[in-house]
C-alpha positions, 0 to 999 in steps of 0.5 A, spaced: 918 335 870 920 337 863 923 331 859 929 333 855 929 330 848 936 328 845 937 326 838 943 323 835 947 326 830 951 324 825 956 328 821 957 326 813 964 328 811 967 330 804 972 325 805 971 318 801 973 312 805 979 312 801 981 319 803 980 323 797 976 329 797 969 329 795 967 333 789 964 337 787 966 342 792 959 345 794 956 338 795 955 339 802 951 346 801 947 342 795 945 336 800 943 341 805 939 345 800 935 339 798 933 338 805 931 345 807 924 344 806 924 339 813 923 344 818 921 343 826 913 342 827 912 340 820 912 348 818 914 350 811 920 354 811 918 362 810 925 364 808 931 361 804 935 357 809 937 350 811 933 345 815 936 345 823 936 337 821 941 338 816 946 343 816 953 344 812 959 345 816 966 344 817 969 339 821 977 339 821 977 343 815 973 338 811 966 340 808 961 336 812 954 336 813 951 335 820 944 331 820 940 330 826 936 323 827 930 327 828 930 328 821 928 320 821 922 321 825 920 327 821 921 324 815 924 317 814 925 317 807 929 324 807 933 320 812 934 314 808 936 319 802 941 323 806 944 316 809 944 313 802 948 319 799 953 318 804 953 310 803 953 310 795 959 316 795 963 312 800 963 318 804 965 318 812 960 318 817 961 320 824 956 319 829 956 324 835 953 323 842 949 329 843 946 326 850 947 331 856 952 328 861 
């Protein structure tokens, strides 16, 4: 039997806890770009692109970054960097449950 590994995901929204839009407008691409070197299996990126662990996205029309908790297992300091970025900038963080139902 194959074991399915699921990981929690969080979304960091480009809204502060006070409800203001976070600036600069390309913050999500910058943050995800900084994490682009973290690839599955410890591989190095062979082309320009985002890591599957940290992807810029839109959530309800708000620039956001989806972060997979597998990043924490791969590189705890990278996970801490992303989560501290959200905390230091008082950004909204939403936990997603990616478990099979």
